C-alpha positions, 0 to 999 in steps of 0.5 A: 605679424611680429611685435617688432613690426607692429612697434615700427608701424606705430612709431615710424611709418604712420605717415606712409598710410596717411596717419599723423603723430599726435599733436598738442591739439589732438587726443593723446590718451588712448584709454584703458586696455581691452578685456583681454588686456590689449593696450590700444595704440592711438592713431591720429586722423583716420587709420586703416588696416594698412597700418599692419602692412600689406596683405591684410583684409578689412571688414569695416562697419560704418555709420555707427551711431549708438549701439551697433549690436549685430553680425557682420560678414566680410565681402570675401565671406571669410570673416564673420564678426558678432558685436555685443554689449555695444554702447555709443562708446564701447562694445564686445566682439567675437569672430569665426576666424582669428582677427589681427587687429581692431581699429575703433575710430572716434573724434579725430583719432582712432585706437588700434587694438593689435593682437600680436601674432600668432595670438590672433584673437577671436574675441575680446571685450571693452573696446573703445575710441581714444579719450576726448581731451575736452571732457575726459570721456571716450569719443563716440564710436564712428566706425570699426575696422576688423583687420584680418588676413587669410591663413591656413587654419591649423589646429592640433592636439597634444597628448603627453605620455611617458614611461615610469619605471618603478624600482623595488627592494626586498628584505626578508627576515625571520625570527627566531633564526635558531631553534634549540629543541628536543626530539619531539618538540616543534618551533614556529618561526615568523617570516617577514618579506618586506617589499618597498616601491620607490616613486618611479623613474620617468623616461621616454617622454613623448608627445603625440596627437593630430594636426588638422589643416583647413583652408578658407579658400579653394585651391589652397596649396599646403606645401609643408607641415612641421611640428616643434615642441618648445620646453623652455630654451629647448626645441624638439622637432616632431615627426610627421607620421601619417596624413589623410585628406578627408579620410584618404591617405596622402603624402606628407605635405612638402614642396614636391608633394603639395596637398590641395585643399578646398574650403571644407577639405580637412588635412589630418596628420599624426605626429610624434615627438620624443622628448628629453625631459618631462618639462611642460611646454608648447607644441606648435604645428606650422603649415606653409603654402605658396598660394597668393593671398593665403598665408601659412598657419600655426596651431598650438597646444600646451604640452602638459605632462601633469596629465600625461598617459603614464606607461608604468613598468613594474608598477605591480610585483608578485612575491614568491617564496621557495622552501625545500623546492616548493614555491609559494606565492605570497601575494601581488601588490602595487604598493610597498607591503610586508608579507608575513607568514609562519613556518613550523619546524619539528625535531628530528624531522627538520634538523639542520639549516633551512635556507629559503629565498623570496623573489620579486617578479615584475612585468613579464616575470622579470626578477627584480630582486631576492633575499634569503633567510635561514633557520637552523634547527638544532635537535637534542636528545636526553642521554639515558644510560644505566648499569645493572648489578645482580645479586642472589642468596645461596643457602647451604644445607649440610649433612653428616654421614658417619660410618665404620668398617665394622658394624658388629665386633667379636673378639677373643679375650685379650684380642684388640681390633682397629675400627676405621671410621669415615665422617663425611660432611656434604653440602648442597645449596639452593639459590633464592632472592634473585635481584637486580639493582643499579643506577640510571643516569639522565644527562641533558646535553642540550643548551635548554632545560628539559622537563621530565615527566617520569623515569621508569625501568623495565626488566624483561619478563618482570612486571613493570610495577616490580621495578622500584625507581628512586630519584631521591629528592627529585619530584616529577615533572622535574626540570633538568637544567641544561648540562645537568644530570639526574641520577636515580637508583632502581631495585627489582626482585626476580624469580630466577637468574635468567639473562634479561635486558634492563631498559631505563626510560626517561619520558620528556614533555614535548612543547610546541613553541611560538615565535616568542618561544612560548611553549604549549604542551604537546606529546611526550618522547621517550629516551632509553638506555639498556643494560644486560641483566646477567648473573654470571658476576652476581653478588652472592650472599652465602648463608651457612657457607661454613660449619663447625665440626666435632666428633665424640672419639676422634678429638682433633682429627675431626674438629674445626671448620668445613667450607662449602667449597671443600665439601664433600669433606671426609675425615678418617680415623682409627679406634682400637677396640679391646683387649678385653680380659673377661668374656661376655657381651661388652658395652657397645662402641658409640660415637657421634659426629656433629656440625653447627652452621655458621649463620643460622646455627643449624645443627646436624649429627650422625652416630655409629653404635657397634656391639662388642662380643667376647664369646666365652668359648672363644672365636676363630681368626682367619689365615689372613689375621694370623699372617698379618699379625706375624709378619713384622713387615705388615702395616697392622698395628699388632704384628706380634699377636701371632707370635704371642700365641705361638709362644703360649704353646712353647714356641712350636706348633707341629703340622703332622705328628711331632717328629714325623718323617714329613712333619713341619715344626712351626716356629717364629722363624717360619710361621709367616712362610707357612701362612703364605701358602702356594695356592697351586699346592694343596698340601701347602694350603692344608698346612696353612689352614691346619696351622691357623686352626691350631693357633685358634685353639691355642688362642682359646677357641673351642674345637668341635669334635668334627674339626678335632677329627679333621686335625688328627687325620691331617696330622697323620697324613702330613707326618708322612707327606710333605709339600713336595708330594702333592704332584705325586698324589692320586686324585683320591688323595688330592681330593681328601687333602682338599676336603680336610683343608676346606673343613679347617677353612670353615672352622677358621672363618667361623662357619663351624665351631664357636664363630669368627672373631672380628678382624682386619682385612688381609693384605 
C-alpha cells in the first residue's frame, strides 16, 4: 500500500472504521519505534486491519494476558506467525509471508506498525501498545492483529556483468642504437619492450537472472510479468526471455497467455537488462494477476556491479618480436611489464641498419600495437698500403788485353817498322746484395681507436724473419687513434732479383662489446696491403764502374778513364821500331798497359815484349814492301825507302843484261809499275820478283849461290824476251820462267837465303 494512502488513513479516515482521534483524556504517546525502526501510529478505541483499506486479511491473537509466545496460523492457512520474547507489554515476531501491518491493542487505544509496501516485512522486534499517560509505561497487550493480503510471491536474482576492455601501449627502445666497429668486432645491444596496461574501459553493462513466481492460492492467474532496473532517476526495462512452469516451458505471461498457478507451482522466467552505465541500483520484478482476493506481487534484488562478472577483453597480451624475418615470442603478460633481451651484431656480417618490430597481440590474435627500433652497424677496416723499392750492388771486374801485330821483328840495318798495338779493356759484372725496402702505412679511417697487436711484412720466397719492420717509437700493442696513421719502414735481404710479391699485414685486436661499450678481447683480424717487388727499376750501387788507364809507350793515346758502359774499350796506336845502325840482336820492345779501379783500387795490367833482330847478313823484303815504300800514294809512313835503295845503286837496276834488246831499266819513274805486275803474265811476275831480289841485295841482304844463278839466268832470258813475249812462249819456256819466279819469290819471302825482314802488310 502506498505511503500516501497510509498517511491519509491515519489522519482522515479514522472515523470511517470506528476509530476516533486522540482526545485530552486518551493516550497520546504511541511510544518508541520497533526494532526495524517503524514508528507506530496511535489509534484510539479498537483499531482493526480495515484501517489499511479493503482486501486486507487479519490474523488476530486474542485474550493476551502476559507472555504469549507461540505459533499462530490464519484461518485461510496463508499466514503463520511465531511470537517470541513476549512480555505483558512487548514481543518479537516473524512470519512465513509478508505482513503489511501489526496492530497492538492496550488500554483504550492501539499502536499500528505499518510496513510501507512494497517493504512488507516478515519479522520485527520490540513491538508494544501505546504509553499509559497515568504512569508513563506501556499499556499491557490485550490483543494483536497481523494485517496481510494475498499476493503473488515474487522473488528474483540479479547477476551483474560487464565487459572491461583493456588498452595497451608498447614502447620499444634499444641501446646503443649505433655501433662503430672494426671487422671482426661484435657489439651487443640491449633491447627493451615495455607494455603498459590501462585500468580498462567498461561497457556492455548487463543484469541477468531468474524471476520466480508462486501463488498462495490455487487457480491463480499470472497475467503479466515485467522487470525494471532503477539506477537513480534512470529506469531500464528488462527483457523476459524464457519461462518454465515446474520445469516445463510456458509462454511469457500476458493478458492473452496467462499462466495458472496452484499452491506449490513455480513459474520461473529468465531475464536480461542491458544498461547504459555501471551504477548500482534496484532490480524490481512485478507479476500481475486478475484473480479475486489475490494481488500482484513484486520482488526486488540489488543491482551491484562491485560483484559483477567481468568479461575481460585483451586482459592478457602476447609480445612478439620480428628480426630478419624470424619471429620470437618475448612472453605473455596480464600486467604492465618490460621484456628485456639482447642481440649481438658482428662485423662485417651484420653491417648496415637492422630495424625490427615488436607487436602486441590481444584476444584472437588482434594486433593492439607495435613499435620499432633500429640498430645501425658501421663496419670499418684498417687501410694498409705499402711501397717497395729494390736495390742491388753491381761489382765490375776488369781485364786488360794488350796485343801487337808483331811478335818478333827482323830488320835490316837502317830499316824501321811501324808496330800496331791494340789495348782492350773489358768489364764484366756480378750482382749481389739484393734488397727490398719501403714504407708501410696503416691508416685508421674509423671514428674509433684501433688496437694493433703487430705490423709484419712478408716477401714471397723469403723467410718471414728476414724481413725487418721498424715502426719507430711505436710499441705493440699500439693504439692507433681515430683518423691517425702509423708509418713503419721495412728492409729485407734477398738471394736473387726474381719478381716477388710483398705483403704488409696489420693485426687488429678485436673486441666483443657489451651494451655499455665495455670490450672483452676476442679474436684478431689481419688487414693487408701488397706491392710488387721488381728489380726493373732497382737502385743499383755500382762498384768499380770506372777505371783509370795508362800505357808505357802510348802516352796520351792510352790514358784517362774508361766506364763500364763503354766497355769493351779498345785503344789503338803505332810505334815505330828502328832504324838500327848496327847489326845483331837489339833490346826487346817492352811495354805495359795498366788500370786501377775507381772504388776498390784494384789494379790490372798486360804487357807485350817483342824481340828485335838486325841480322849482319841482311834480310829480305817482299814485293809488297818495296812496292808500298816506293809509291808516293801509299799510306805507309816511309814511301821513299825503295827509292833510297834505288839511288844507292846509281838510280837504275836492270832487269836483263844492261842494254839488252828486251832488258828493262828500272828507275824511280817505273819502279812502281814493275812491282805492280800483271798476275796473268809470267814474264811480268818474273820481272817483279827479280827487281825485289836485286833491291834486297842492294839493301844488304846476302844472296845464296843458287839464287845468284837464278838471277843470272833470268837476266839472260829477259834481255831477249820482253813481257809481250809471254803468250808466244812454249810450255817449257813458260814453266822455266815460273820456276825462276818461284825461286826468287822464296828468296824475297825469306824462305831461302838470310831470312825475311819484318815488314808491314801489303795493301
